[in-house]
N, C-alpha and C positions, 0 to 999 in steps of 0.2 A: 087641501094636502100640500105639505113642504116638498120641495123639488128633491130633495134627499130620499123620502120617503117613495118617490116614483120612482127615481133610480134603482134602489133597493128592490120594489115589486118587480120592475122590469129584467132586473140580472137575476133573480130568482127563478120567475116564471118561464124566462128563455132558457135559462140553465136546464131546466127540467123538459121544454120541449124537445131541446137539443138531444137530452140524455135519452128520451124517449124513441125520437126518429132514429139517431143513431145505433142506438141496440137494437132497434126491432129490425132494422135493415140486415143486422149481422154482419156487417163488414169489418174489415181487419182494425183492429186497434180503435174502435169505436170511441174512447177517450179522448183522442185528439182531436174529433169532431167536436166536443165539447168543450176543449179546451180553444178551438176556434172561435165558437160560439162566445166564450167567455171573452176573449179580446173584442169582438166588435161591441158585446153588449156594454163592456166598460168604457166604449166612448162617449165623448160627452155631446157629438152632435150626430146623429142617427142619419144614416144614408139614404137617400131616395130607394124604394123597393127595386125598381127597374136598375138602377146603377149597382145595386148591392148583388142582385141575380147576376148581372153581367160580371161584375167583380168576382162573385164564386167559381162562374162558370171560367171565366178568363186564369183563375187562379191554379182550377184542373187542370186547362190544357199546359199552363206555364209548369205545374209541377210534373204533370207527363214528359213535359220536354227534360225535366231531369234526369229522365231514364237514359237519356241519351250520354250522359257522363260515363254510365256504367261502363262501357267498352273502353273509355279513356282510363279510369279507373284500372281496369284488368290488363291492359296492355301497355299502356305509359303512365305509370302511377307518378312519377315525378312530375311531368307537364299538368296532371288533374290536379295534384296539391297545390301547384302553383296557380291555375287557374280557380281553384276553390278560394286559396288564400285572397286574391285579387276581388273576386267577387263579393267575398264577406267585407273586405275593406270598403268597399264602395256601397255597401248596402249598411253599413253602420254610419257612413257618411250621411247616407240617405235620411237614417233615422235621427241623427243629431240635427240635422236639416229641418226637422219638425214632421216629417213622413212616417211616424212609427209605426202604423197599422202596416202600411203596404210593406215597409223595410222588415217587418216582423215576420210577415207571411213569405216573403221573397227568401229571406234568411233561412226558413224551415224547409223552402223548396230545394234549396241550394246543397243544405246539410242532411236532411232526413232522408228524401227520397233516394238521390244516389246509393245510400247505404242498404236502403229496403231494397232497392234492385239488386244488389249483390245476392239477397236472399232469393228472390225470385220476383219476376217482371210483374207479374199479377199483384204481387203484394204492393209494390210500390203503387199500382195503377189504383188500388182500393184507399190505399191511404190518401192519394191526391183527392179521391172521390169524397172520401170521409171529410176532410178537410175542407174543401168548396161546399160541400153541404152544411157544415156549421156556420159557415160566413152567411151563407143564403138563410139558413133558421135566425142566426142574430141578427141579420138586416131586417128581415119581416116582422119579428118581435120588437125591435124597436122602433118600427112604424107603427105598429098597432096600438103600442103602448104610449106613444104620442098623441095619439088619437083619443084613445081612451082617458089618458091623463096627460093634458096640456099642461106643459111647464110654464110656470108662473115667472113674470119679468123680472129679472135680476140686474144690479148695477153692471156696469163694463168692469171686467176683471184689468189688474194692472197689467203692465206691459212684461214681456219674457225677460229673464234674467241674461245679463250681457254675458257672452263669452269671448274669451280671447281668440283672436285669429288664428293662432297656434293649437289651441285647444281641440278643437274635433278633430284634427288628425293625428294628435297623440291619444285623444279617447277611442276614436277608431281602430288604431293599432293595438292598443292594449286590450280592446274587445275581441280582436282577430286572434290574438296570443291566448286569450282565456278558451276560445272555443275550438280552435285547430288542433291542439293536442289530445281532447275529448274525442275528436270526430277521426284522427288517425287511429285512437286506441279504438273505436267502434268498428274500423275496417277489419280487425281480427276476429269480432265476435258481433256481427250486426244486429244479430236477434236479441242481445242482451243489452246492447248500450244505443239503440235508438232513442229510448226514454232517457236516457243519459244526455245525449246530444241536445234533445230536446230543454230539458233543464239547464244545460249551459248556456244555450241560446238567451234563455231569460234570464241567468243571472248576469251576463255579459252586457245585456243592456239595463238590468238594474245597477250596475255599478258604475255606470255612465251617470246617472241621475244624484248619486248619493257623496256626500265628502266622504273622505279617506278614513276618519275617525269611526263612520258609522257603518263602513262597508261590512267588517267582520260581524259584528253583531247581528247585523240584519240578515246577511246572506245566510249564517249559520242558523239563527234562531228560526228565520222563515222556514228553513228546510225541516226543522225539528217541529215546527209547528204543523207543517204540511202532513208529517209522519203521523202526528196525534190527531189528527183529523182524519186521515184515514183509517185510523185505529177505530175511530168513532163509527165511520161510515161502515166499515166490515162487521162489528159487532151488531150495528141497526139492521144490517141487512141480511145476518145471518139469524135474527127473529123470525125471519119469514122471507127465505129466498125466493123473490118472484121479480118480474119487471116491475111492478107497480110499486113494490118497497123500495127498487133501486131509485125510481125516479122521485119519489117522496123525498129518501134522505138525501139526493144529492140537492134537489130544490130546498129543503130545509137546512142543511148546513151551510149550504151557497147565501141560502138568507143571513144566518149567523155571520159570514166572513163579509157580505155586502154591506151590514150595518157599521162595523168596525171601520170597513175600508173608505166608507163616506162620511164617516166620523159623526154617526147618530149616536154611537156609543163612544164616549170618550175613552181614548187608550192614548199611549205613549209612539205606537208604531206609525209609519208612514203609510198610505195607500198601495205603494209598490211593495211593502213588506207582507201586507194580506193577498194582494194579487199573486204573487211567487209562491205563497203559501199555499194558497187554493190550486192553482198550477201543479206545485210539488205533490199536493193531495191525490189529484187526479191521475198524474203519471206513476205514483204508486198503488193506487186502487184498480186503477183499470188493469195492468197486468195482473194484480192478484186474482182478479176475477177469471182471466184467463187460464192462470196457474191451477186454479180450483177446478174448474173444467176440465182440464187435461189430466187431472190427478197428481198434481204436484204438491211438496210441501210448501204451503202458502207463505207461512211466518218465517221459513229459511230464505225463500226468493225474497221477500219484501224484506228481512233484514239485510241481505247482501245489497238489495238496491238502495235501502236507504243510508247504509254504509258508503256505498257509492256517491250518491248524493251529497253527503256531508264533506266527504274527500274533495269533490269539484268544488264545493263553497268555499273549504280551506284554500283551495289551490288558488281560486279567484281572488279571495284576499289577499294572499302573498303576492300575487301578479299586481295588485292595487299598491300595496306596501312597497314593493320593489321599483315600479314606474315612478312612485311619488320622491324616493330617496334618489332616483336616479335623475332627476329633473335638474338641470345645470343650474337654473336661477336660485334653487333651495327653498323657492315659495310654493304654496300649498297649489293645487291645481284648482282653477274657478271650477264652480259647480254648474253643470249643463243642465238646463231645464225644456229639453224638446217638446214641442207641443204633439199631441196625438192626434 
């Protein structure tokens, strides 16, 4: 079996197990646990199980610590804003230095947990538990898949692309400017904008690995592709609404996405396009299930969320274009390829 086939099976099975665990426990926003599992499953080198469990538990503690920012946001908003901007800048620098997974998870803790804490402290704690659980599930599935399907030896890959010394600072600053306005908007309506913040964090990191001419197409099209996948999942689940059908449909669609992300099916889009499309699908599909359970109009709420995510993608594209024109040298920014 080819290594690509092994990766696809690992990602699909891991997504199914994560969905089964997250939705069975009925913790708040279970789709966030599925997203965390997806991030871990897409890494090339699985973590040892003990290290993954410790990392998951450590992330829970770190995210719960994000609740401490809530009093600062409530009583001292300007210092809280400056502190958040500084932390985002440092975490984006970490991501560009090659520690993508750790930076992504910590960025989530800095942005989402304080906003959730503004709604209710128990919600923030529940989200922290869900994300930590997703990481633990992804780690365990990765290790089991490595034992069942040991990878074939492959030639050593080429070195990473060179990044100019000034580039990481500019890219990190650009990413902060993409995330921060949406984060401020989320303070006005935390319940509605929490998924949008998650989407914006993913877009900010995606723009750092794309050439400027690719950004607009990939950000907008991946958002629309994610909306289309969410519609497919919704119609599939409506055939027989149950936990079993939910898990099976998530496994099936993630299998379809993973085959294209790993290039088993030839396509013109990058792996980051498909990964972002799947994350968009989850942050549209997950709240739709909760809206349906609460008796809300699912299609209207989903249309509003999708419009918001497209607007966020267009905003990210505009930030990239403005930064490229602002560069004093007039030359295109070097393309960064940080490791996972």
